[in-house]
C-alpha positions in Angstrom: -3.4 21.2 31.8 -1.8 18.0 33.0 1.4 18.8 31.1 1.7 22.4 32.1 -0.3 23.2 35.2 1.9 26.2 36.1 -0.6 28.8 35.0 -3.2 27.4 37.4 -0.8 27.7 40.4 0.3 31.2 39.3 -3.4 32.2 39.2 -4.1 30.7 42.6 -1.0 32.4 44.1 -2.1 35.7 42.6 -5.5 35.4 44.3 -3.8 34.7 47.6 -1.6 37.7 47.2 -4.6 40.0 46.4 -5.9 38.9 49.8 -2.8 40.5 51.4 -4.6 43.8 50.9 -7.5 42.8 53.1 -7.4 44.2 56.6 -7.0 41.6 59.3 -10.3 40.2 60.6 -11.2 39.7 64.3 -11.0 37.6 66.4 -8.3 34.9 66.0 -6.2 36.4 63.2 -6.2 39.8 64.7 -5.3 38.4 68.1 -2.3 36.5 66.6 -1.2 39.7 64.8 -1.4 41.8 67.9 0.6 39.2 69.9 3.2 39.0 67.2 3.6 42.8 67.3 3.8 42.7 71.1 6.5 40.0 70.9 8.5 42.1 68.4 8.2 45.2 70.6 9.2 43.4 73.8 12.0 41.3 72.3 11.0 38.4 74.5 10.7 35.4 72.2 10.6 32.5 74.7 7.5 33.7 76.7 4.2 34.7 75.0 2.0 37.5 76.2 -1.3 38.8 75.1 -1.9 42.5 75.9 0.7 42.2 78.6 -0.9 39.1 80.2 0.4 35.6 80.3 -0.9 33.6 77.3 -1.4 29.8 77.5 -3.3 28.5 74.5 -1.6 28.0 71.2 2.1 27.1 70.9 4.3 30.0 69.8 5.5 29.1 66.2 3.1 31.3 64.4 3.9 34.2 66.7 7.6 33.7 66.3 7.6 33.7 62.5 5.1 36.6 62.3 7.2 38.7 64.6 10.3 38.0 62.6 8.6 38.9 59.4 7.4 42.2 61.0 10.9 42.9 62.1 12.0 42.6 58.4 9.1 44.2 56.6 7.4 46.3 59.3 4.1 46.0 61.1 1.6 45.7 58.3 -0.8 43.2 56.5 1.9 42.0 54.1 4.5 41.1 56.8 1.9 39.3 58.9 0.5 37.2 56.0 3.8 36.4 54.2 4.9 33.5 56.4 1.5 31.7 56.1 1.6 32.3 52.4 5.1 30.7 52.1 3.9 27.7 54.3 0.9 27.3 52.0 3.3 26.9 49.1 5.2 24.3 51.1 2.0 22.4 51.8 1.2 22.3 48.1 4.7 21.2 47.1 4.8 18.6 49.9 1.4 17.2 48.8 2.7 16.8 45.3 6.0 15.2 46.4 4.4 12.8 48.9 1.9 11.7 46.2 4.6 11.1 43.6 6.1 8.4 45.9 2.9 6.3 45.3 1.1 7.7 42.2 1.7 9.0 38.7 2.4 12.6 37.8 -1.2 13.2 36.7 -2.7 12.1 40.1 -0.1 14.0 42.0 -0.7 17.2 40.0 -4.4 16.8 40.6 -3.8 16.5 44.4 -1.7 19.7 44.5 -4.3 21.6 42.5 -7.2 20.3 44.6 -5.5 21.4 47.9 -4.5 24.8 46.5 -8.0 25.5 45.2 -10.2 24.4 48.0 -12.2 27.2 49.7 -10.3 26.8 53.0 -7.0 27.5 51.3 -8.2 30.9 49.9 -9.6 31.7 53.4 -6.6 30.8 55.5 -4.3 32.8 53.3 -5.9 36.1 54.5 -7.7 35.0 57.7 -4.5 33.7 59.3 -4.7 30.5 61.4 -2.2 28.2 63.0 -3.8 25.4 61.0 -2.1 26.7 57.7 1.3 26.1 59.2 0.3 22.9 61.0 -1.1 21.5 57.8 2.2 22.3 56.0 4.4 20.8 58.6 2.3 17.6 58.8 2.3 16.9 55.1 6.0 17.8 54.9 6.8 15.3 57.6 4.6 12.6 55.9 6.5 13.3 52.6 9.9 13.0 54.3 9.0 9.9 56.4 7.5 8.2 53.3 10.7 8.9 51.4 12.7 7.4 54.2 10.6 4.3 54.4 10.9 4.0 50.6 14.7 4.6 50.1 16.2 4.4 53.6 18.1 7.7 53.4 18.5 8.9 57.0 18.3 12.6 56.1 14.7 12.1 55.1 14.0 10.7 58.6 15.7 13.7 60.2 13.7 16.1 58.2 10.5 14.2 58.9 11.2 14.4 62.7 12.0 18.1 62.3 8.7 18.6 60.6 6.9 16.9 63.5 8.6 19.0 66.1 7.9 22.3 64.2 4.3 21.2 63.8 4.1 20.5 67.6 5.4 24.0 68.2 2.6 25.3 65.9 -0.4 23.5 67.4 0.5 20.8 69.7 0.7 16.9 69.7 -1.7 16.6 66.8 1.4 17.1 64.6 2.8 13.8 65.9 -0.5 12.0 66.1 -1.4 12.4 62.4 1.8 10.7 61.2 1.3 7.9 63.8 -2.2 7.3 62.6 -1.2 7.5 58.9 1.8 5.2 58.9 0.4 3.0 61.7 -2.7 2.1 59.7 -0.7 1.7 56.5 1.7 -0.8 58.0 -1.0 -2.7 59.9 -3.1 -3.2 56.7 0.2 -4.1 54.9 0.9 -6.7 57.6 4.3 -5.3 57.9 4.9 -5.5 61.6 8.7 -5.5 61.6 8.6 -1.8 60.6 7.3 -0.9 64.1 10.7 -1.9 65.6 13.4 0.3 64.2 16.3 1.8 66.2 15.9 5.1 64.3 12.7 5.9 66.3 14.8 6.4 69.4 16.9 8.9 67.5 13.7 10.5 66.3 12.5 11.1 69.8 15.8 12.8 70.6 15.6 15.0 67.5 12.0 16.1 68.4 12.9 16.7 72.0 15.9 18.9 71.2 13.9 21.0 68.7 11.1 21.4 71.3 13.5 22.7 73.9 13.1 26.5 73.2 9.3 26.3 73.5 9.4 24.0 76.6 11.9 26.3 78.3 9.7 29.3 77.8 6.6 27.4 79.1 8.5 26.2 82.1 9.9 29.6 83.0 6.6 31.4 82.4 4.3 29.0 84.2 5.8 25.9 86.0 8.2 28.2 87.9 5.3 30.4 88.9 2.5 28.2 90.3 1.0 31.4 92.0 0.0 32.7 88.6 -3.7 32.7 87.8 -4.4 31.0 84.5 -8.0 30.4 83.4 -9.1 31.2 86.9 -6.8 28.5 88.3 -3.4 28.5 90.1 -0.7 25.9 89.9 -1.1 25.5 86.2 1.7 23.7 84.5 2.5 25.1 81.0 4.2 21.8 80.0 1.3 19.6 81.1 -1.2 22.0 79.4 0.8 21.8 76.1 1.4 18.1 76.1 -1.9 16.9 77.5 -4.7 19.3 78.5 -5.0 21.3 75.4 -5.4 18.3 73.1 -6.3 15.1 75.0 -8.1 17.0 77.8 -10.8 18.0 75.3 -11.6 14.3 75.0 -11.4 13.4 78.7 -13.2 16.5 79.8 -10.2 17.9 81.7 -10.1 21.0 79.4 -12.5 23.9 80.1 -13.2 24.3 76.4 -16.6 22.6 75.5 -19.0 23.7 72.7 -20.7 20.3 72.7 -19.9 19.5 69.1 -20.9 16.1 67.7 -19.0 13.7 65.4 -20.5 15.2 62.3 -19.5 18.8 63.0 -16.3 18.7 61.0 -17.9 16.9 58.1 -20.7 19.5 58.0 -18.1 22.3 57.7 -16.2 20.4 55.0 -19.2 21.0 52.8 -18.1 24.6 52.3 -14.4 24.4 53.3 -13.5 21.7 50.8 -15.5 23.2 47.9 -15.5 22.6 45.0 -14.2 19.1 45.6 -16.3 17.9 48.5 -18.7 15.6 46.5 -15.7 14.0 44.7 -14.0 13.5 48.0 -17.0 11.8 49.7 -17.4 9.4 46.7 -13.7 8.7 46.7 -13.5 8.1 50.4 -16.4 5.6 50.3 -14.9 3.9 47.3 -11.5 3.5 49.1 -13.2 2.1 52.3 -15.2 -0.3 50.1 -12.1 -1.6 48.4 -10.3 -2.1 51.7 -13.2 -4.1 53.1 -13.4 -6.2 49.9 -9.7 -6.9 50.3 -10.3 -8.1 53.8 -8.5 -5.2 55.4 -5.3 -5.9 53.5 -3.4 -4.0 50.8 -2.4 -5.1 47.4 1.1 -4.6 46.1 1.8 -0.9 45.5 -1.3 0.3 47.4 -1.0 2.8 50.2 -3.3 3.4 53.2 -1.4 6.4 54.6 -3.9 8.9 53.2 -7.2 7.1 54.1 -5.9 5.8 57.4 -4.5 9.2 58.3 -7.7 11.0 57.4 -10.2 8.7 59.0 -8.4 8.2 62.3 -7.6 11.9 62.6 -11.2 12.8 61.8 -12.5 10.4 64.5 -10.0 11.6 67.1 -10.9 15.3 66.4 -14.6 14.4 66.3 -14.4 12.9 69.8 -13.3 16.3 71.2 -15.9 18.2 73.2 -14.7 21.4 71.6 -14.4 21.7 67.8 -14.0 24.5 65.3 -14.4 24.2 61.5 -10.7 24.7 60.8 -9.5 21.8 63.0 -9.9 19.4 60.1 -7.7 21.4 57.8 -4.7 19.5 59.1 -5.6 16.5 56.9 -6.8 18.4 53.8 -3.7 17.3 51.9 -4.7 13.7 52.5 -8.2 14.4 51.4 -6.8 16.1 48.3 -4.8 12.9 47.4 -7.8 10.7 48.0 -9.9 12.9 45.7 -7.2 13.1 43.1 -7.1 9.4 42.6 -10.9 9.4 41.9 -10.7 12.4 39.6 -7.9 10.8 37.6 -10.1 7.7 37.0 -13.1 9.9 36.2 -11.4 12.3 33.8 -8.4 10.6 32.2 -9.2 6.9 32.5 -12.9 7.8 31.6 -14.4 5.4 34.1 -17.9 6.0 35.6 -19.2 7.9 32.5 -22.8 8.1 33.9 -21.5 9.4 37.3 -19.3 11.9 35.5 -22.4 13.4 33.7 -24.4 13.5 36.9 -21.6 15.3 38.8 -21.1 17.8 35.9 -24.8 18.8 36.1 -24.8 18.9 39.9 -21.8 21.2 39.9 -23.2 23.4 37.1 -26.3 24.1 39.4 -24.1 24.7 42.4 -21.8 27.2 40.6 -24.7 29.0 39.0 -26.1 29.6 42.4 -22.8 30.7 43.8 -22.1 33.1 40.8 -25.6 34.6 41.1 -25.1 35.0 44.9 -21.8 36.7 44.4 -23.1 39.1 41.8 -26.0 40.0 44.1 -23.5 40.7 46.9 -21.4 42.9 44.7 -24.3 44.8 43.1 -26.5 45.3 46.1 -24.7 45.2 49.5 -22.0 47.9 49.5 -22.0 51.3 47.8 -18.2 51.4 48.2 -17.9 48.6 45.5 -17.6 50.3 42.1 -20.3 49.4 39.6 -17.8 47.9 37.2 -16.9 45.2 39.6 -20.3 43.4 39.6 -20.4 44.0 35.8 -17.1 42.2 35.5 -18.4 39.4 37.7 -21.4 39.1 35.4 -19.0 38.8 32.5 -17.2 36.0 34.3 -20.5 34.2 34.8 -21.2 34.6 31.1 -17.8 33.0 30.4 -18.7 30.2 32.8 -21.9 29.5 30.9 -20.2 29.6 27.6 -17.5 27.1 28.7 -20.2 24.8 30.1 -22.5 24.7 27.1 -19.7 24.6 24.4 -17.4 22.1 26.1 -20.0 20.0 27.9 -19.0 16.8 26.1 -15.3 17.3 26.9 -14.3 15.1 29.8 -12.2 17.9 31.3 -15.3 20.2 31.6 -15.8 19.1 35.3 -12.3 20.3 36.2 -12.6 23.5 34.1 -15.9 24.7 35.7 -14.7 23.8 39.2 -11.4 25.7 38.8 -12.8 28.6 36.9 -15.6 29.2 39.4 -13.7 28.8 42.7 -10.9 31.0 41.4 -13.2 33.6 39.9 -15.4 33.9 42.9 -12.5 34.2 45.3 -10.9 36.8 43.0 -13.9 39.0 43.5 -14.2 38.2 47.2 -10.6 39.1 47.9 -10.5 42.0 45.6 -13.8 43.7 46.4 -16.1 42.1 48.9 -13.8 41.6 51.9 -12.3 45.0 51.7 -15.8 46.6 51.6 -16.8 44.4 54.5 -13.8 45.3 56.7 -14.7 49.0 56.5 -17.4 48.1 59.1 -14.9 46.6 61.6 -14.0 49.2 64.2 -10.6 47.8 65.2 -8.8 48.2 61.8 -10.5 51.5 60.9 -10.1 53.3 64.3 -6.6 51.7 64.8 -5.3 53.1 61.6 -6.7 56.6 62.4 -5.1 56.4 65.9 -1.7 55.5 64.4 -2.0 58.2 61.7 -2.8 60.8 64.4 0.2 59.7 66.4 -1.8 59.5 69.6 0.5 58.3 72.4 -0.4 54.8 73.6 -0.6 55.8 77.2 -3.2 58.5 76.4 -5.9 56.5 74.7 -8.4 54.2 76.4 -11.5 52.2 75.8 -14.6 53.0 77.9 -17.3 50.3 78.1 -17.1 49.3 74.5 -16.4 45.8 73.1 -12.9 44.7 72.4 -11.5 44.5 68.8 -8.1 42.8 68.8 -7.4 44.4 65.4 -7.4 47.8 67.2 -4.2 47.0 69.1 -2.5 45.8 65.9 -3.3 48.8 63.7 -2.9 51.3 66.5 0.5 49.6 67.2 -0.2 49.9 70.9 -1.9 48.0 73.7 -5.1 50.0 74.3 -6.0 49.9 78.0 -9.5 50.2 79.5 -11.0 52.7 81.9 -14.1 51.4 83.5 -15.2 54.5 85.5 -15.8 58.1 84.6 -13.8 59.0 87.7 -10.7 57.7 86.0 -10.9 60.2 83.1 -8.3 62.9 83.0 -7.7 66.0 80.9 -6.0 65.0 77.7 -7.3 61.4 77.6 -8.5 60.1 74.3 -11.5 57.8 74.8 -13.0 55.2 72.5 -16.6 54.4 73.5 -20.1 53.7 72.2 -22.1 56.8 71.2 -24.8 56.0 73.7 -22.2 56.3 76.5 -21.8 60.1 75.8 -24.9 60.8 77.8 -23.0 59.5 80.9 -20.3 62.1 80.3 -22.8 64.8 79.8 -24.6 63.9 83.0 -21.2 63.9 84.9 -20.5 67.3 83.3 -17.3 66.1 81.7 -16.4 68.2 78.7 -14.9 66.7 75.6 -14.2 67.2 72.0 -15.7 64.7 69.5 -12.8 64.0 67.2 -13.8 60.8 65.3 -16.9 58.7 64.8 -17.9 55.5 63.0 -20.2 52.5 63.0 -19.0 48.9 63.6 -20.1 45.3 63.2 -18.5 42.0 64.0 -17.8 41.0 60.4 -17.0 37.4 61.3 -20.6 37.0 62.3 -22.2 37.9 59.0 -26.0 38.0 58.9 -28.6 38.8 56.2 -29.8 41.7 58.2 -26.3 43.2 58.0 -25.8 42.4 54.4 -29.1 44.0 53.4 -28.7 47.8 53.2 -32.3 48.4 54.4 -31.7 46.6 57.7 -28.0 47.2 58.2 -28.3 50.3 60.3 -29.9 48.5 63.2 -27.1 46.0 63.2 -24.3 48.6 63.6 -22.8 49.8 66.8 -22.0 53.5 66.6 -18.7 54.5 68.3 -16.8 57.7 68.9 -13.4 58.8 69.8 -13.4 61.8 72.1 -10.7 64.0 73.8 -11.3 65.0 77.4 -10.9 68.8 77.9 
């Protein structure tokens, strides 16, 4: 494996690409898809709108590249997901190349594999987030800046600054903060204070500022020139201040309106699933690195680096202080977590250190994966009739192979890596290929949106009446679906999407209509056991209809 890991990366890429066939999931991914289609249709690339309204939240880079991809490949799942897939590949490559500056080929290969195979990576290649691209730009900038510090070639510095600027246009100042944390902690522990005073930093500020100009121009024109606009129930909102301060630092100071009262352990709790199957190795490795630095009296030995551990810990603490957190916020430093983990795995597997710990971890992961395989097979067999019976049978066969590998190769030191990769890749193969497609049949937006587009219903003739919004509806219908809040607004020829229980209102008002389409919907991002169990699913569904007013 260490000499020829290409088959692993090819297998991982294949699983990502299979995920291209999954319909887009509400809420965030579908919202970004809808906004990208809207930008493409309007041709306005400097100012960002959401359903025709001013949008001030995420920076525009994801919307830009998605709109460009749709312009080339059309408005579809593939075009929307392709840019994020390409940036995922860049993140894997950058992780490897950054690691090679400090570590041997074995550790660097491990780091790339760990990042590419963690559960978050499978998820963000079909449930699109800005964090995929942010992660890529951040590790790319760390690679280029580390190369510059190492060999002094100025073009590496330019590329590093460009990566920071593009990261800022993806998700804000965090793209600058992570490199500052990472290299700042490294040079402080190295006692290398002279590196903080270089003339090139002035050039770097100019490079970043120039690259930020298109985004800043759009923000200024859209918001700062129009203080009368109402944004988040306020007037006089500065788009530039929001981007550079409120959206990031305002969540710590309390200036931001976003607050879900998350605590410092929130991101760690979510890493328990998002960094599977490597999370236990990572936690041990992190504690080991912290212990070593303390024993070294907060100094570094020759050849040591603290970019990874400093970048991870300080970024985690800064994100953990925010009053509003979501699980994917920590993904930005997953490449650093992967390198920290890879160092430990290299010692554990190839240097054959910690033999007792190795055996304990093998057995713990065997139990974890047995539970995951059994759970997956149960989902495939029991939950959805639309999944062909051969699929859970194949999953059972994969589970059998897993058991065979474990019991026949248990004494091989590589077994821990084998069962981790085989399980996470196999499970996600079945999730992407069968489970998620079956699940998305219960999301109204993609199902009804496709039907609307196929029927070629004019966008100005279809409306939503007192039914919850699904952002995927606008994307798949390829139109902005407006609302009508009163029966008095209905007109002959209108197509109306509404809950089935609302039909009694039309009957009472003596409004005649044709029932042309019906379905049942569920917010699939909010999975529950009652929905997954066929016996209790019906009560969790919200019946909807599309009618045509006579």
